[in-house]
C-alpha positions in Angstrom: -24.2 -9.7 21.1 -23.1 -6.2 22.2 -24.9 -4.6 25.1 -26.3 -1.4 23.4 -26.8 1.1 25.9 -24.5 2.9 23.6 -23.5 6.5 23.2 -22.8 7.3 19.6 -19.0 7.9 18.9 -16.4 8.6 16.4 -12.9 7.4 15.6 -10.5 8.5 13.0 -7.1 7.1 11.7 -4.6 8.5 9.3 -2.9 5.5 7.6 -0.1 5.6 5.1 0.5 4.0 1.7 3.4 2.1 1.1 5.6 1.1 -1.7 6.6 -2.5 -2.4 10.2 -3.1 -3.2 9.6 -6.7 -3.8 6.1 -6.8 -5.5 3.0 -8.8 -4.5 1.3 -9.7 -7.7 -1.0 -12.7 -7.8 -3.2 -14.1 -5.3 -5.3 -17.2 -4.3 -7.9 -18.1 -1.8 -9.3 -15.3 0.3 -6.7 -12.6 -0.5 -3.7 -14.7 0.1 -0.5 -13.8 -1.7 1.2 -16.0 -4.3 4.5 -14.6 -3.3 5.8 -12.7 -0.4 6.5 -8.9 -0.5 8.4 -6.3 1.5 7.7 -2.5 1.6 8.6 0.8 2.7 5.8 2.6 4.7 5.5 6.1 3.4 4.9 9.4 5.3 3.1 12.0 3.2 1.0 9.8 1.1 -1.8 8.8 3.4 -5.6 8.3 3.8 -7.5 9.8 6.6 -10.7 7.9 7.4 -13.2 8.8 10.2 -16.0 6.4 11.2 -18.9 7.7 13.3 -21.1 5.1 14.7 -24.4 4.5 16.7 -26.7 1.9 17.6 -28.6 0.5 14.6 -32.4 0.8 14.5 -32.6 -2.8 13.9 -29.9 -5.5 13.6 -29.2 -5.8 10.0 -28.3 -8.5 7.6 -26.1 -6.1 5.7 -23.8 -3.3 7.0 -25.6 0.2 7.0 -23.2 2.8 5.7 -23.2 6.5 4.6 -20.0 7.2 2.8 -18.3 10.2 1.3 -14.9 10.4 -0.4 -13.3 13.9 -0.3 -16.8 15.4 0.5 -18.6 13.7 -2.4 -20.9 10.6 -2.4 -19.2 7.7 -4.3 -21.6 4.9 -4.8 -19.1 2.5 -6.2 -16.8 3.1 -3.3 -19.7 2.7 -0.8 -20.6 -0.6 -2.4 -17.0 -2.0 -2.1 -17.1 -0.9 1.6 -20.3 -2.5 2.3 -19.2 -5.7 0.6 -16.0 -5.6 2.7 -17.8 -5.1 6.0 -20.3 -8.0 5.3 -17.3 -10.3 4.5 -15.7 -9.6 8.0 -19.0 -9.8 10.0 -18.2 -13.1 11.6 -15.0 -11.7 12.9 -16.4 -8.3 13.9 -20.3 -8.9 14.6 -20.6 -5.1 15.4 -20.6 -4.4 11.6 -24.2 -5.5 11.5 -25.2 -4.0 14.9 -24.2 -0.4 14.2 -24.9 2.4 11.6 -21.8 3.9 10.2 -21.0 7.2 8.6 -17.6 7.0 7.0 -15.6 9.8 5.4 -12.2 9.5 3.8 -9.8 11.5 2.0 -6.4 11.1 0.4 -3.3 13.3 0.3 -2.6 12.0 -3.3 -4.6 11.2 -6.5 -6.7 8.2 -6.1 -6.4 5.2 -8.3 -3.2 6.4 -10.0 -0.9 3.7 -8.8 0.0 5.0 -5.3 -1.7 2.1 -3.5 -4.6 4.0 -2.4 -6.3 0.7 -1.4 -3.4 0.1 1.1 -3.9 3.3 2.9 -7.7 3.4 2.9 -8.3 -0.1 3.9 -5.7 -0.1 6.5 -7.3 3.1 7.8 -10.7 1.5 7.9 -9.5 -1.6 9.6 -7.8 0.4 12.3 -11.1 2.4 12.8 -13.1 -0.7 13.2 -10.9 -2.3 15.7 -10.8 1.1 17.6 -14.7 1.0 17.7 -14.4 -2.7 18.9 -12.1 -1.4 21.8 -14.4 1.4 22.6 -17.2 -1.1 22.9 -15.4 -3.7 24.8 -13.1 -1.4 26.7 -10.1 -3.1 25.5 -6.8 -1.2 26.2 -4.4 -2.2 23.5 -5.2 -2.2 19.8 -4.3 -5.5 18.2 -2.2 -4.3 15.3 -1.7 -8.0 13.9 -5.5 -8.3 13.7 -5.7 -4.9 12.0 -3.2 -6.2 9.4 -5.2 -9.3 9.0 -8.5 -7.3 8.5 -6.9 -4.9 6.3 -5.6 -7.8 4.1 -9.1 -9.0 3.6 -9.9 -5.6 2.0 -6.7 -5.2 0.1 -3.7 -7.4 0.2 -1.2 -4.5 0.3 -3.0 -2.9 3.2 -1.8 -5.6 5.4 1.7 -3.9 5.2 0.5 -0.2 5.9 -0.3 -0.8 9.6 3.5 -1.0 10.4 6.4 1.2 9.6 9.0 1.7 8.5 9.5 -1.7 6.7 7.0 -4.5 6.6 7.0 -8.2 5.2 3.8 -10.0 4.1 3.7 -13.5 2.9 5.5 -16.7 4.0 9.3 -16.3 3.3 12.5 -17.8 4.6 13.5 -14.3 5.4 11.5 -14.5 8.8 10.1 -17.4 10.8 7.3 -15.1 11.9 6.1 -14.2 8.4 2.7 -15.2 7.3 0.3 -15.0 4.4 -2.6 -14.0 6.7 -1.0 -10.8 8.0 2.1 -8.6 7.5 4.8 -8.2 10.1 7.1 -5.3 10.9 10.7 -6.1 9.9 13.8 -4.3 10.9 16.2 -7.1 11.7 19.6 -5.7 11.4 18.6 -3.4 8.6 21.3 -0.7 8.1 20.3 2.7 9.4 20.6 4.3 6.0 17.2 3.0 5.1 15.5 4.7 8.1 15.7 8.1 6.4 15.3 7.0 2.8 13.4 9.4 0.4 10.5 8.5 -1.9 9.6 11.3 -4.3 6.5 10.3 -6.3 6.5 11.6 -9.8 2.9 12.1 -10.8 3.2 11.2 -14.5 -0.6 11.0 -14.7 -3.4 11.7 -12.2 -5.9 9.7 -14.3 -7.6 6.5 -12.9 -5.8 3.3 -14.1 -7.3 1.7 -17.1 -7.0 -1.7 -15.4 -7.4 -2.0 -11.6 -4.9 -3.9 -9.5 -7.8 -6.3 -8.6 -8.2 -7.2 -12.2 -4.5 -7.4 -12.6 -4.1 -9.9 -9.9 -6.8 -12.1 -11.4 -4.9 -12.0 -14.9 -1.9 -13.5 -13.1 -3.9 -16.8 -12.8 -3.3 -17.6 -16.5 0.0 -15.8 -17.0 2.6 -18.1 -18.7 5.3 -16.5 -16.6 3.5 -16.7 -13.2 5.5 -19.7 -11.7 8.8 -18.2 -12.8 7.7 -14.9 -11.3 6.8 -16.4 -7.9 10.1 -18.1 -7.6 11.9 -14.9 -8.6 10.2 -13.1 -5.8 11.1 -15.5 -3.2 14.8 -15.3 -4.5 14.6 -11.5 -4.4 13.3 -11.4 -0.9 16.4 -13.0 0.4 18.7 -10.9 -1.8 17.1 -7.4 -0.9 17.1 -8.1 2.8 20.8 -9.1 2.6 21.5 -6.0 0.7 19.6 -3.9 3.2 21.3 -5.4 6.1 24.8 -4.8 4.5 23.8 -1.2 3.4 24.5 -2.2 -0.1 22.7 0.6 -2.0 23.8 -0.6 -5.5 22.5 -4.1 -4.9 19.3 -2.7 -3.3 18.6 -0.4 -6.2 19.3 -3.1 -8.9 16.7 -5.4 -7.3 14.1 -2.8 -6.8 14.2 -1.6 -10.4 14.2 -5.3 -11.6 11.1 -5.9 -9.5 9.4 -2.7 -11.0 10.2 -3.7 -14.5 9.2 -7.3 -14.0 5.8 -6.2 -12.6 4.9 -4.2 -15.7 6.4 -6.9 -18.0 3.8 -9.4 -16.3 1.0 -7.0 -17.2 2.2 -6.9 -20.9 2.4 -10.7 -21.0 -1.2 -11.1 -19.5 -4.2 -12.3 -21.6 -5.3 -9.9 -22.7 -2.2 -7.8 -22.5 -2.2 -4.3 -21.2 0.2 -1.4 -20.3 -0.1 1.0 -17.5 3.2 3.0 -18.1 2.9 6.1 -20.2 5.5 7.6 -22.6 6.6 10.1 -19.9 7.1 7.1 -17.5 9.9 5.7 -19.8 11.3 9.1 -20.6 11.7 10.0 -16.9 13.2 6.6 -16.0 15.9 7.1 -18.7 16.7 10.5 -17.4 17.1 9.1 -14.0 19.3 6.3 -15.1 21.6 8.7 -17.0 21.8 11.0 -14.1 22.8 8.2 -11.9 25.4 7.0 -14.3 27.0 10.4 -14.8 26.9 11.7 -11.4 27.4 8.4 -9.5 24.5 9.3 -7.2 22.5 6.4 -5.5 19.0 7.2 -6.8 16.9 4.5 -8.1 13.2 4.0 -9.3 10.3 1.8 -8.7 6.8 1.7 -10.0 3.6 0.4 -8.3 0.7 -0.7 -10.6 0.4 2.5 -12.5 2.4 5.1 -14.5 3.8 7.1 -11.6 7.5 6.7 -10.5 8.7 6.3 -7.0 12.2 7.8 -6.9 14.2 6.4 -4.0 17.5 7.7 -2.5 19.2 8.0 0.9 18.9 11.4 2.7 22.6 11.9 2.1 21.9 12.2 -1.6 19.1 14.8 -1.4 21.1 17.8 -2.3 22.4 16.3 -5.4 19.0 14.8 -6.4 17.3 18.2 -6.0 18.5 19.1 -9.6 17.2 15.9 -11.0 13.9 16.6 -9.5 13.6 19.9 -11.3 14.3 18.3 -14.6 11.9 15.4 -13.9 9.0 17.8 -13.3 8.9 18.4 -16.9 7.5 14.9 -17.3 4.9 15.1 -14.6 1.3 16.2 -14.9 1.0 19.8 -13.6 4.7 19.4 -12.7 3.6 17.5 -9.6 6.1 15.6 -7.4 5.0 14.3 -4.0 8.0 14.6 -1.7 7.9 11.7 0.6 10.0 9.6 2.7 10.0 6.5 4.8 7.5 6.9 7.6 6.6 5.3 11.0 3.1 4.1 10.4 -0.5 5.0 11.1 -1.5 7.7 13.6 -4.9 7.7 15.5 -6.4 11.1 15.2 -9.6 10.6 17.4 
């Protein structure tokens, strides 16, 4: 029980999205991954979340929350947040002893395949731990616990509390890896990846027809699931080796195979579904042809949506500029989010 001679307070975190290079797709138990994943933390695609808190009038059996997303009330978002807070109440009893006012906004379109749940749930987890520290006068924020709590809201959120590279899930790549939380990982990674660019082609701003949560559930009966999990373990070792060697061609080949495998698994689900748009495929073909003709190390990946992440080293930026201008023709409102590998979350308040 918290001693509540409490002055109301407020905390705020800005937490980035991330882009998985080896994809997490399929889960079991309480948000545990069926295969390991590795991701770049982004810089410009982020969620900023503030949480104002005060003593609750009465200790509640359910979290008491007022919530706004980008200035508007969102009852469905609020419901998810309340459900999440209730689910972690044993680990953070304060969620039933405080009243919360939560405000959140993204720097990118929500639910369009840019891992908004990763940035939003990691930001919320960091806010909650900051409140915990404020109440108990702890000095250092437990980032590993933040990763664990973020995971309970969104699996990929576990990776967003670190930068520039994170691993989540048990893997032979690291003895420190865990299914319960992500770890930062830069062991002997070539410096070329520290300044990698990730330009996000917004093919569509529309909300996805099938949510990632539903997509993960459909993996349970996917006939290719076991082969996929074996492939992911193999790709983890291969991509880390490529990144340690600075082998961009091998890195790019694995990243693109992972992206296409992810969407093939969606099309092989029961019922099958497709999140790529015609312009997704058209833009990928333009990128591949540009790479072949110009011998420029530029590669693509996709998250669970139609939008394309275009990955390339900073040394190729000048050459890729012309490609970006052409690819704007395939983007809604010609929108490309110019992003790059980032260093992780920032506490604002």
